[in-house]
Structures are given as structure tokens and as C-alpha cells.
C-alpha positions as CSV (number, residue, x, y, z in Angstrom):
1,M,-20.8,-148.0,10.9
2,S,-18.9,-148.2,7.5
3,V,-19.6,-150.6,5.0
4,R,-17.3,-152.7,2.9
5,T,-18.1,-152.9,-0.8
6,D,-14.5,-154.6,-1.9
7,K,-15.6,-158.1,0.0
8,R,-16.5,-160.8,-2.3
9,Y,-19.3,-163.6,-0.8
10,R,-18.7,-167.4,-1.6
11,V,-21.8,-168.8,-2.1
12,G,-23.3,-172.4,-2.7
13,V,-26.5,-173.3,-3.7
14,I,-28.5,-176.3,-1.8
15,G,-32.0,-177.5,-3.0
16,F,-34.0,-176.9,-6.4
17,A,-37.4,-177.6,-5.9
18,H,-38.3,-174.5,-5.6
19,M,-38.6,-172.2,-8.6
20,H,-38.0,-169.1,-6.5
21,V,-34.3,-170.3,-6.1
22,N,-33.6,-168.6,-9.6
23,E,-34.6,-165.4,-8.1
24,L,-32.5,-165.6,-5.3
25,V,-29.4,-166.1,-7.4
26,D,-29.8,-164.1,-9.5
27,R,-30.1,-161.3,-7.1
28,F,-27.2,-162.3,-5.7
29,I,-25.2,-162.5,-8.6
30,A,-26.7,-158.9,-9.2
31,T,-25.1,-157.5,-6.6
32,G,-21.4,-157.9,-8.2
33,R,-20.2,-159.3,-4.7
34,A,-21.2,-162.9,-4.9
35,D,-20.1,-165.7,-6.6
36,I,-22.1,-168.7,-7.1
37,V,-19.0,-171.4,-6.0
38,A,-21.2,-174.8,-6.0
39,C,-24.7,-176.6,-6.2
40,A,-26.5,-179.4,-4.5
41,D,-29.5,-180.7,-5.1
42,T,-31.5,-182.4,-1.9
43,V,-33.2,-185.6,-2.6
44,P,-36.8,-185.4,-3.4
45,R,-39.3,-188.2,-1.9
46,T,-40.2,-189.6,-5.5
47,P,-38.1,-188.8,-8.7
48,S,-38.9,-185.9,-10.0
49,R,-39.6,-186.2,-13.9
50,T,-40.3,-183.4,-15.2
51,T,-37.7,-181.0,-16.8
52,V,-40.2,-177.9,-17.7
53,E,-39.0,-174.3,-17.3
54,G,-39.2,-174.0,-13.4
55,S,-39.1,-177.8,-12.5
56,R,-35.8,-178.5,-9.9
57,T,-34.2,-179.9,-13.1
58,A,-34.2,-176.8,-15.0
59,N,-33.2,-174.7,-12.2
60,L,-30.7,-176.3,-11.2
61,Q,-29.1,-176.7,-14.5
62,R,-29.6,-173.0,-14.8
63,A,-27.5,-172.4,-12.0
64,L,-24.8,-174.7,-13.4
65,A,-24.8,-172.2,-16.7
66,G,-24.8,-169.2,-14.5
67,P,-21.4,-166.8,-14.1
68,G,-18.8,-169.1,-12.9
69,A,-19.4,-173.1,-13.5
70,P,-20.2,-173.5,-10.0
71,R,-19.2,-177.1,-9.0
72,H,-22.0,-179.6,-8.7
73,Y,-22.3,-181.8,-6.2
74,T,-25.0,-184.9,-5.7
75,D,-24.9,-184.4,-1.7
76,Y,-25.3,-181.2,-0.3
77,Q,-23.4,-182.5,2.7
78,E,-20.1,-183.2,1.1
79,M,-20.5,-180.1,-0.4
80,L,-20.8,-178.4,2.8
81,R,-17.5,-180.1,3.9
82,R,-15.4,-179.6,0.9
83,E,-16.5,-176.1,0.0
84,S,-15.7,-172.8,2.3
85,L,-19.0,-171.1,1.7
86,D,-19.8,-167.5,3.3
87,I,-23.4,-167.8,2.6
88,A,-26.0,-170.8,1.4
89,I,-29.4,-170.0,-0.6
90,F,-31.4,-173.4,0.4
91,C,-34.7,-173.9,-1.7
92,P,-35.6,-177.7,-1.4
93,E,-39.2,-179.2,-0.2
94,I,-40.4,-176.9,2.7
95,S,-40.2,-180.5,5.0
96,Q,-36.9,-180.3,4.2
97,H,-35.7,-177.0,5.2
98,A,-35.2,-177.1,9.1
99,E,-32.5,-180.4,8.0
100,V,-30.7,-177.8,6.1
101,A,-30.8,-175.3,8.3
102,E,-29.1,-177.6,11.1
103,A,-26.5,-178.6,8.5
104,L,-25.7,-174.9,7.5
105,G,-25.5,-173.9,11.0
106,R,-22.9,-176.9,11.8
107,H,-20.7,-175.2,9.1
108,G,-21.4,-171.7,10.2
109,V,-22.8,-170.7,6.8
110,H,-25.4,-167.9,6.6
111,M,-28.5,-168.8,5.6
112,V,-31.4,-167.7,2.8
113,T,-34.2,-169.1,2.1
114,E,-37.8,-168.5,0.2
115,K,-41.2,-168.2,2.1
116,P,-42.4,-169.6,3.4
117,M,-39.8,-170.6,6.3
118,A,-41.0,-173.8,7.4
119,G,-45.0,-175.8,6.9
120,R,-44.8,-176.8,10.8
121,L,-43.7,-174.5,13.8
122,D,-41.7,-176.7,15.3
123,D,-39.1,-176.5,12.2
124,A,-38.9,-173.0,11.6
125,R,-37.9,-173.1,15.8
126,R,-35.3,-175.3,14.9
127,M,-34.2,-173.5,12.1
128,A,-34.4,-170.4,14.6
129,A,-32.1,-172.2,17.1
130,A,-29.8,-173.5,14.3
131,A,-28.9,-169.9,13.2
132,A,-28.7,-168.6,17.1
133,S,-26.4,-171.3,17.9
134,A,-24.2,-170.9,14.9
135,G,-24.2,-167.1,15.5
136,V,-24.9,-166.6,11.8
137,A,-28.2,-164.7,9.9
138,L,-30.9,-166.3,8.4
139,A,-33.3,-164.4,6.3
140,V,-36.6,-165.7,4.6
141,N,-37.3,-163.7,1.3
142,W,-40.9,-162.8,0.5
143,P,-41.7,-161.4,-2.9
144,T,-43.9,-159.6,-1.7
145,T,-41.0,-157.3,0.2
146,W,-39.4,-155.9,-2.9
147,R,-43.2,-154.3,-4.0
148,P,-43.1,-151.4,-2.7
149,A,-47.0,-150.9,-2.5
150,M,-46.9,-153.2,0.5
151,R,-44.3,-150.9,2.4
152,R,-46.5,-147.7,1.4
153,V,-49.5,-149.4,3.3
154,K,-47.6,-150.3,6.1
155,E,-46.7,-146.5,6.6
156,L,-50.6,-145.6,5.6
157,L,-51.6,-147.9,8.3
158,A,-49.2,-147.0,10.8
159,D,-50.4,-142.9,9.7
160,G,-53.9,-143.5,10.4
161,A,-55.1,-143.7,7.1
162,I,-58.5,-145.7,7.6
163,G,-59.1,-145.7,11.1
164,E,-58.5,-148.7,13.0
165,V,-57.9,-152.1,10.8
166,W,-60.7,-154.4,12.0
167,E,-60.5,-156.5,8.9
168,I,-57.4,-157.7,6.1
169,K,-58.4,-159.9,3.2
170,W,-56.0,-161.8,1.5
171,R,-55.8,-163.7,-2.2
172,N,-53.1,-164.7,-4.4
173,G,-53.6,-164.0,-8.0
174,P,-55.1,-165.8,-10.7
175,S,-53.0,-169.3,-10.8
176,L,-53.4,-172.7,-12.4
177,G,-50.7,-174.0,-10.1
178,P,-47.2,-174.8,-9.6
179,L,-45.3,-175.1,-12.8
180,A,-48.1,-173.3,-14.7
181,H,-46.7,-169.2,-15.0
182,G,-45.6,-169.6,-18.8
183,S,-42.9,-171.8,-20.8
184,T,-40.3,-171.7,-23.9
185,H,-42.7,-173.3,-26.2
186,P,-44.6,-170.9,-27.9
187,G,-48.4,-170.9,-27.7
188,H,-48.4,-173.3,-24.7
189,T,-48.5,-172.9,-21.1
190,V,-46.2,-175.2,-18.7
191,I,-49.4,-176.9,-17.3
192,G,-50.6,-177.7,-20.7
193,L,-47.2,-179.9,-20.8
194,V,-46.6,-181.5,-17.9
195,S,-48.6,-185.1,-17.5
196,N,-50.8,-185.7,-14.5
197,A,-48.5,-188.8,-13.6
198,E,-45.6,-186.5,-13.9
199,K,-47.3,-183.5,-11.8
200,A,-48.1,-186.2,-9.3
201,M,-44.1,-186.5,-8.7
202,E,-43.9,-183.2,-8.2
203,W,-43.4,-182.5,-4.5
204,W,-45.8,-179.1,-4.9
205,H,-48.8,-182.3,-5.3
206,Q,-47.3,-184.2,-1.7
207,R,-48.4,-183.1,1.4
208,E,-45.7,-184.7,3.4
209,A,-43.2,-182.6,1.6
210,G,-44.7,-179.2,2.5
211,G,-46.9,-179.2,-1.1
212,G,-50.3,-177.5,-1.2
213,A,-51.7,-173.7,-1.8
214,L,-52.0,-173.3,1.8
215,L,-48.6,-173.2,2.4
216,D,-47.7,-171.9,-1.2
217,Y,-50.1,-168.9,-1.0
218,C,-51.7,-168.1,2.4
219,C,-48.5,-167.8,3.6
220,Y,-48.5,-164.7,2.1
221,G,-51.3,-163.4,3.7
222,A,-49.9,-164.8,7.1
223,C,-46.7,-162.8,6.6
224,L,-48.3,-159.6,5.4
225,V,-51.0,-159.7,8.5
226,S,-48.1,-160.3,11.1
227,W,-46.5,-157.3,10.0
228,F,-49.3,-155.1,9.6
229,L,-51.2,-155.7,12.5
230,D,-47.6,-156.8,14.9
231,A,-49.8,-159.4,16.9
232,P,-50.7,-162.8,16.5
233,P,-54.1,-164.2,15.9
234,L,-56.1,-166.2,18.9
235,S,-57.0,-168.9,16.4
236,V,-57.2,-169.9,13.1
237,Q,-60.5,-172.2,11.5
238,S,-59.2,-173.1,7.8
239,M,-60.5,-175.5,5.4
240,T,-58.7,-177.2,2.5
241,A,-59.9,-178.9,-0.7
242,N,-57.8,-181.0,-3.7
243,L,-60.8,-179.8,-6.6
244,M,-58.9,-180.6,-9.6
245,S,-55.5,-182.3,-8.5
246,G,-56.7,-185.6,-7.7
247,Y,-52.8,-186.7,-8.9
248,G,-52.1,-185.6,-5.7
249,N,-52.9,-185.7,-2.4
250,A,-52.1,-182.0,-1.1
251,E,-54.8,-179.4,-1.5
252,D,-55.4,-177.0,-4.2
253,N,-57.6,-174.9,-2.9
254,A,-57.5,-173.6,0.9
255,A,-59.3,-170.5,3.3
256,M,-58.1,-169.7,6.6
257,L,-60.5,-167.0,8.9
258,L,-58.1,-165.6,11.3
259,R,-59.7,-164.3,14.6
260,F,-57.8,-161.0,16.4
261,P,-58.7,-159.2,20.0
262,A,-60.3,-156.8,17.8
263,A,-60.2,-157.6,13.9
264,M,-60.1,-160.7,11.5
265,A,-58.9,-161.5,9.0
266,I,-59.2,-164.2,5.1
267,L,-56.6,-165.8,3.6
268,E,-57.7,-167.7,0.7
269,A,-54.9,-169.8,-1.6
270,S,-55.8,-171.4,-5.2
271,W,-54.4,-173.1,-7.9
272,T,-57.0,-173.6,-10.0
273,T,-58.3,-169.8,-11.0
274,F,-58.0,-169.1,-14.6
275,H,-58.7,-165.1,-14.0
276,G,-59.0,-163.4,-10.6
277,G,-61.5,-161.1,-12.0
278,V,-60.8,-158.5,-8.7
279,A,-58.0,-156.7,-7.4
280,N,-54.9,-159.5,-5.9
281,G,-55.4,-157.2,-2.6
282,P,-54.4,-157.3,0.2
283,V,-57.5,-155.3,0.5
284,I,-57.7,-153.7,3.9
285,F,-60.6,-152.5,6.0
286,G,-60.7,-149.8,8.6
287,T,-63.0,-148.0,11.0
288,H,-62.6,-144.6,8.7
289,G,-61.8,-146.0,5.4
290,T,-60.7,-148.6,3.0
291,I,-57.3,-149.4,1.6
292,V,-57.4,-151.9,-1.7
293,V,-54.0,-153.0,-3.5
294,D,-54.3,-152.9,-7.1
295,G,-51.0,-154.1,-8.6
296,T,-48.5,-151.2,-8.0
297,D,-52.1,-149.1,-7.3
298,I,-52.8,-147.9,-3.3
299,L,-56.3,-146.9,-3.9
300,V,-57.7,-145.5,-0.5
301,Y,-61.3,-144.6,-0.5
302,R,-62.5,-142.3,2.9
303,E,-65.9,-141.7,1.3
304,R,-69.0,-143.3,1.6
305,G,-70.9,-144.3,-1.2
306,V,-68.2,-143.1,-3.7
307,A,-66.7,-145.4,-6.2
308,T,-63.7,-142.8,-6.7
309,P,-60.7,-143.8,-4.1
310,S,-60.3,-140.2,-2.1
311,L,-56.5,-140.7,-2.7
312,I,-54.0,-143.2,-5.2
313,E,-50.6,-143.8,-3.8
314,H,-48.1,-145.9,-6.2
315,G,-45.6,-147.3,-3.3
316,A,-42.7,-146.2,-1.2
317,P,-39.3,-146.3,-3.0
318,L,-36.9,-148.8,-2.1
319,L,-33.9,-148.1,-0.3
320,A,-30.8,-147.3,-2.4
321,G,-28.5,-150.1,-2.3
322,R,-31.3,-152.7,-0.7
323,T,-33.5,-153.2,-3.5
324,G,-33.1,-156.9,-3.6
325,I,-32.5,-160.3,-1.2
326,G,-28.7,-159.9,-2.5
327,E,-28.5,-156.3,-1.5
328,E,-30.3,-156.7,1.8
329,F,-28.5,-159.5,2.9
330,L,-25.1,-158.2,2.2
331,H,-25.9,-154.5,3.7
332,H,-27.0,-156.8,7.3
333,L,-24.0,-158.7,7.2
334,E,-21.7,-155.6,6.4
335,T,-23.7,-153.0,8.8
336,G,-25.3,-155.1,11.6
337,E,-28.5,-152.8,10.5
338,P,-31.7,-154.9,11.0
339,L,-32.9,-157.1,7.6
340,H,-35.9,-155.7,6.4
341,P,-38.9,-157.2,9.0
342,T,-40.7,-159.3,6.5
343,L,-37.2,-161.0,6.2
344,A,-36.5,-161.6,9.6
345,L,-37.0,-164.4,11.9
346,P,-40.0,-162.4,14.5
347,I,-42.8,-161.9,11.8
348,N,-41.4,-165.7,10.0
349,L,-41.8,-167.6,13.4
350,A,-45.6,-165.4,13.7
351,A,-46.2,-166.7,9.9
352,V,-45.5,-169.9,10.5
353,A,-47.1,-170.2,13.8
354,I,-50.4,-168.7,12.0
355,L,-50.1,-171.7,8.7
356,D,-49.1,-174.5,11.5
357,A,-52.4,-173.6,13.7
358,G,-54.4,-173.4,9.8
359,I,-53.1,-176.6,8.8
360,T,-54.5,-178.4,12.3
361,S,-57.7,-177.1,11.8
362,A,-57.9,-177.9,8.7
363,E,-57.4,-181.8,10.0
364,T,-59.6,-181.4,12.5
365,G,-62.7,-179.4,11.1
366,A,-62.1,-177.1,14.5
367,A,-60.9,-173.7,15.4
368,T,-57.3,-173.7,16.5
369,A,-55.3,-171.5,18.4
370,V,-52.1,-169.6,17.5
371,V,-48.9,-170.1,19.3
372,D,-47.8,-166.6,20.6
373,T,-44.0,-166.5,19.1
374,R,-42.9,-163.1,20.4
375,G,-41.4,-164.7,23.3
376,G,-39.0,-167.1,20.7
């Protein structure tokens, strides 16, 4: 199928709660064919008082200062009524994803959001239904999708490089929580510039808004195990704890133990880790070897008792013209070719099913069955 390369797309942005909105906007602008024409934030449960880099205020101002001086609306519903949009990027609080997706569906707008798709399976299904009813595309972006190492790991597993997989471990890299990844103030980190009172007002620390380390970081593991193993777990046993963030009611640490018919997975999330001390992973154990992802390196161990990897790889190159979410989404719209599996609905519904069961398990203290979403 021939691909149109001259069409320009009118893009709106809804919700600036998640700092990854900045990357999404940048990636669409970088295609050279997407114009950010309008922006609107959603209304938070509690007013945000923080204006540091990565906050919703800073994210909105960054978008408004971008190319084309997008129009600013205080109500995204008004924006949808007044603007003729082709695509909308939406990054409100996770608890508002379904509401925004349904509004976009009513206006026939293609949708791109940031991981995770939703915090509860019912919301994820609402989003999928909204896109299907409107006949529009819905993509869920994952930073890990654009790491060549992850794509090569999938190929190695499919080739049987370490035999049958029986365990996958995922733990996020060192993190001191949201808004803690650098600052425009020399010699300081953002987390030292935001008071506990301010952090308490941010959705990240509010369970009802979809905050918490489990959804923020275990989601990566839920996506990867769904992709790598291509089957849902039977059940999840979870534990969450608020160890160092008493100003909010959302957990700052979480652990999930997933049982599959012939495998297991351990997903860990932390907002309180100063330094990891080990490779971020994932680490994948098979019947004939182990794969350790260490940054951009893929270390494959196939010899027992030998500390040196049998093989070191550096990832599968990304497809030309499909190196970021902007290029990938436009390619999908113009060719009809499927999105990368991790961006598409089947794996994202499966990942949310894991997270949903994990939240229930943490609340009840009991192992919780995971819904098999492969039927829709």
C-alpha cells in the first residue's frame, strides 16, 4: 500500500498530569507533519501547587510555548466542540483516561495516551469500546517499546535462545518518585524543591486518581510479561506499602507475584530507591540459560558456573520511519499496518488485567485471579 507523506495532521493535547506528555508532543512534532493546534488540561481532584519541571503546570506551559502557539482552552470538552482534530494526545490522571477516551470517540478523534492504559480493567474496556465504536485508532505509548534491547529479547526468546522461559523478573530503575528526575536549578533535584504539602496535592500520591508506584512502575513488567509470554497469568499475589511518603495515601513501593501455568513472574516497583546496585532488567530465566538486560546491553548466559556472558547483544534496530510514537502512529493510520504489539489494545488490555488483579490482591491480601482478555 502506498503511503501518503504530504498529509498534515491537526493534533490536540488533553491533560498534562503526566510528564511523559512532553515526549509524546515532541515525537509528533518531530514527524514534520503534525501540528499541535490546541491544548487543554483536565481538572485535578485537588489543585496542583507545584510548578517545577515535570509538573502539570510546567508541562502545559511547555506545550503552549511550542511551535505554532496552540490555542489554550480551560475545558477540553469545549476544545473538542470548537476544534477539528485528527489526533489527540491525552495524559490526564490515570483515573480520567476512560472519560477522555469516550469524549474523543464521540468526536471521531484518533487517540494516543501514555502507559498504563488504565488503572482498572473496566476503564480499559471502556476505552477500547469507545475507539471501536468510533472507528478510530487508540495507541498506548511505552518508553520500553522504543528500547531496541526489548525487541531483541523478544526475538531471542522466540528463537529459544535460553530454552523454555520459567521466570521473568522486572524492577524499575532507581527512582525517588514523581518529579524527582532533575531540575533547572543547578545543584538540586526537583524532589528537594517540592514540599511534602505540595506533593500531597499531586495526583501521583492519591490512590483515587490512579496514583501510586504499582501503576507507575509495575505496569512496565505487566506489559513485558504479556508480550514475552504471550499468555495471561492465572493469578496474582501483591503487596503494597507506603514506606516514606506519608503525605499521600498511595503506595510508594509494590511487589507482584504472578503465577502462569508453567512459569512465574516477579514485578517490583519503588519510588524510594536511591541506587539500584544491579542491572535494571528485565531478567529472564529459561531452562537452558538466562538473559539479563543491562541498559542497552543484552547479556545471555548459557554456561553453568561461568560469570562471563556467552553472548552480548545490543538490540534490534528500530524500523526506519517508525522510530518513535509519532512516526509509528502516522504509519499505522496511513498504511493500516498494525501498531507495534506493545502499543496495541490486546497487550494493553492484558497488562491492565494484571494490574487490576494486583490492586485487588493488595487490598484483600489474597491471591486474585487474572481475567483473560484475549476474547475482548
